[in-house]
N, C-alpha and C positions, 0 to 999 in steps of 0.2 A: 697727380691727377690720373696719369696712365695706370699706375699701380691700383688705384681705386677702381678704375674701369675694369681692369683684369680681374680683380677680386670679385666685383659684382657679377661678371660673366661666369666666373667659376662657381659662385654660389647658386646661380640660376641653373647651371648644368647639374650640380649636385642635387639640387632640389628636384629637378626633373627626373634624375636617375632614381632617387629615393621614392618618388611618386610612382614610377613604373614598377619598382620592386614591391611596393606595398600592394599594388593591384594583383601581382602574381602570387603573393603569399595568402593562402586561405586560412583564416583563423579557425580554430577548432569549433567555435560556436557557430561558424558560418558554413561548415561542411554539411552537405546533404546527408541526412540520416536515413539509413535503410529501414525498411519495415521490420518490426519485431516479429520474429518467428520463434516463439518461446514455449517452454514447458515449465511447470512447477514440479519439483522433484524432492522427495524426502531424502534426508541424509542416509537413512538405513539402506537405500538402494545401492549406495556405494559399497557398504559392508557385504550385501548379499550378492552383488553381481561383479564388483570390481570396476575400477575407474576406466580401464581400457575398453572393456566390453560396453560400458555405458556410453562412452565418448564415440565409439564406433557406431553404435546404434543411432545416436543423435545425429551424427554426421550423415549417415545413410539416409536419414529422413529429413535432411535440410534444416534441422533446428539450428538456430543462430544464438539464441539467448536462453540460458538455463537459470532458473530461480531456485537455488538449492537451499533447502532448509538446514540451517546451522544451529538454531536454538528454537526448539518448539515448546509446546505446552509443558513438557516434563522439566524444562530448564536445563537439560543436559546439552552440551555443545558437541558438534561433530568432531571426531578425532582429528587432531591437527595434521598428522602425517597423511591421512587419507584425503583430507581437504586440499593440502598442498599438491599432492600427486594428481588429483582430479583437475585442479585449476591449470596445472602445467600441461596436462594432456589435452584439455579443452582449448587452451590458447594455441597449442600447436596446430589445431584444426580451425583456427580463426574463429573460435566460439567465445562468447562473453559469459562470464559467471557472476551472477548477482546473488549476494548472500542474504537469504530469506530469514528474517528474525521476527518471532512472535512477541508482541509487546505486552499485552495486558493479562497474560496467563503464564504462570511459572511455578510449578510444583516445588522445585528446589528452593526457590526464595521463600515460598509459603511455609515449607517445613521448618525453616529457620526463623520465620516471622509469622507465627500463626495469627497474630492480631492484624495482619495486613489484608484480611479478607474484604471483599466488597460486602455492602450491607443492603438488604432488601428493605423496601418501605414497609410500614406497619401492615399487618394482615390479621385482623381480629379473628377471622374464622378459624384460624389454627392457633390462636392464643397469643398473638404478638400485637400488643398495643404500641410498641416502639419498634424502631428498625432492628433487624437481627442479621447476624453474619451468615454467609452462604458456606464458607469453609470448603470451597471446591477448587482452589488453586487459582481462581481469578483474583487479580491483585488490584487493590484500591490505588488508583492512579495518583492520588495525592498523599499516599502513605510516605512518611518521612524516609528519605534515602532511596526510594525505589527508582525514581527517575535517574539518579546518579548511578545506580546499579545497571540500568539499561545502557546508559552512556559508557560506563566502564566496559561492559561486554562488547559494545560496538567498537570502542577504541581498540580492544584486543583484536578484533577481526580486521580492522583497518591497518593496524601496525604489523600484523603477522602474516597477512595473506595478500597476494597480488590480485585482489578482486576487481571487478569492473563496476560494481555497484552494491549498495545496501538496499534491501527490499523489506519494507515494514508491513507486517500483518497484524491483525487484531489491534490496530491503532485506533480504537474506538471504545465507546461504552456499549454494552451488550443489550441494554433495554432501559426504558425510562424508569422502571421500578427499582433499579439499582443505584448505588453510589450515595445512599443516605447514611454515610458514616460520619463520625465526629469531625473529620478534617474537611469534608465537603460542606457539612452543615455550618461549621464555624466560619469558613471562608465566605459562604453565601451570606451569612448574617452580617459579616463585615462589609459586604457590598450592598446592604440595604434590603436583602431578600427576607421576607417573613417566613422562615423555615418552619416554624411551629404551625403556621396556617397550612403549609403544604402537607405536613405530616398528618394534620387533622383531617384533611380531605380524604385520605385513605382510611382513616379510622372511622369516619362518618359513613362513607359509602364506597367501600373497596371495589365492589363489582362494577360500579359506574366509572370510577376514576382509573382503575387498572385494567379490568377486562374490556370495558366498552370504550376505552381510550378517552375518557372525559378529561384526563390530564393533558393529552395531546390537543384536544379541542380548546382548552384554556390557552395553550400556546398559540394556536391559530388565531384566537380572539385577542391576543396581545395582553393577556393577564400579566401585570407588572412582576409579580413574584415568580411566576413560571418562566417568563422571559429571562429574568436575571439568573435563574437556576440553569436554564439551558445555555445561556451565554457563558456562564462559569465553566460548564463542561466543554463547550466548544473551544474556549480559550485554553483549557487544560490540554486538549489534543493538539492545538496549535503550538503550545509551548514545547511539548515533547518533540514534534517534528522539527520545529525551529532549532531546538538544541542539537538534534542529530545533524541538521543541515550545517550548523556552525562547526560541529566537530569534523565533518567531512571537509569543509573548506579549510579548516586548520591543518588537518593531517594528510589529506589526499585530494586536493583540489582537482576537480575535473571528472571524478567518477560520479556515476548516476545515483540519485536518491529517488527511489520509486516506492509505491505503496499499493496494496490491495484494498479496495473500498467496497462497501455494500452498494448494490445498484439503486436502492431506493433513494439514496442521496442525490442521484441524478434525475430519476423520474418523478420523485416527490420530495423536493428539497426540505420543506418545512417538516414533513413527517420524519425524514432522515435526521434532521437536527434534533428533534425531540427524542427519538429513539437512540441514535448512535452518536450525535454531536460530531459528526464527521462530514464537514461541509466542503464540497468540491471547490466552490469559488474562493472561500477563505484560505484553503490549504494549498491549492494548486500553484501559487507563486513560489512555494518552497520546494516543489517536487518536479522532477524531470519527466515523470510518467505516472499515471494512475491506471490501474487495472480494475475496472468495475467487474465484480464477480457475478456476471450475468448468467447464472446457471438456470437456464430456462425450465428444466425439468423439475428442479427443486421448488421453483416459484409457480409451477402450474401454468406456464406460458408456452406459446408456440415458438418455434425457432426464430421467426422473424422479429421477436421481441428484442433480440440482440441489436438489431438495427436501430430500434427506438432508444434503447439504453445508450448506445454509442453516440447517437445524435444529441441526446439530452446532455450527456456528459461533456461533449465537445462544446456545447453552447454555454456550459457553466464554468469551464476552466479558463485560466489565463492562457494566452497564446503560446507561452513558453513551455507549457505542460502538455505532453502527448497523452493520447488515450490508446491503450492496447487492451482490447476487450478480453475478459476472462471467459474461456470456453469450457463447457462441461463434457468430459468423456466418461465419467463414472455413472452409476445408478441406472443401468439399463439403456443408456443412450446408444442408438444404432450408429453405424458408420455413416449412413446417409444423413442422419441428423447432425452428426459432427461436421460434415461437409457444409450443410446448410448454415450452421452457426458461423463457421469461418467466413463464408461468403456474405452473410447478412451483416456481420461486424464490419467487413471491409466496405460493403456498400454504404454503411452508415458513416464512413469516413475515418475508421480506426487506423492508427499507425501500426497495425499489426494485431496479433492475438497471442494469448498465453493459454496453453492447454492445461486443465487440471484433471488428472495429473499423470505423470509418467507411469506410475505403478498400476494405474487402473485402466490403461489403454490396451484394447484388444488388437490382435494382428490386423484385423480388418480396418480398425480405426487408424492404425499406424500407416496403412496403405493410403488412406485418405490424407493424412497429414503429409506424407511424402509427396503426393500429387499436388496438393494445394500449396505447400511451402516451396516446392520446385517451381511452380508457376510464378510465385512472388519473386523468387530468386532470379529466374530467367527474364522477367519483365524489367528488373532493375539493372540487369547486365546489358540489355539492349538499348 
């Protein structure tokens, strides 16, 4: 009886100790994440300037997250030794490196698979009564073997480099007039979509359905065939991202999966579905962060538009997915406009910003980045 009592007391003591230890251990997913102070940067920057010079400049300007292009539209990968050297030097400065990968365009793959082109809908005015290929390096997302090609490339980066994340770009359709290839048409038919009817819409009145967005209006109105078509495209994008998520969890659990999205998917979700099939709500549970590319100047908007885009994006995504707003530094943007963009994004609730891009940023703009990123850094230290 006495032994049983002592054993019971011992178990209580051990349980209490374990309980105390559990409270003092902070799980990775419970750690407070600092705001993203990021820049997008082309791989060619490393060739031109050298890793050490780039890392020093980023450090001087309080940049914390680098989204480095490692496979762009050309399909060529950034040189391995250069990439390894940059990551090592960036990590030494406590900087995170996310490998930026362009998904739906690849000249290298296209040169080996010329039948992988995306297809435009019929356009009778230039002689096409049937869908026709664009042959411009944009790849049909359902082309046999292409998704595996993407996954194999990302597997290469995950297994060979000490990266902090994978960053997907062009993970979308580029317009609703594209993707009318045999693979999409066959799959849509199997899902009960009357694809011949859809093609005939463009044949009968191209100007209305393509130029005047009559096709999009059908989606708004719940047209059964158009809805099935859009859902097919949305699910295709979901499948790509889900597959990358699974690959990361298999090979390098814990690193971030992020993506650049078009801003209209946040401000006009149905319109974004029809055009890009890149749905914030559907895809956010798979992603650690989305960067809406809220390039105000390109969209003819004032700088305070970034606050709206950020707020709309936050209202659409899962709570597990952060929003770091994409900020424009190119195209004649002034230093003051850059400052306004950063501040409006943060006012909208962004978990930081990403500047597009390193190579197009003027000395005056870098001064703004330094001042604003320093403020963020110091506020987090206090």
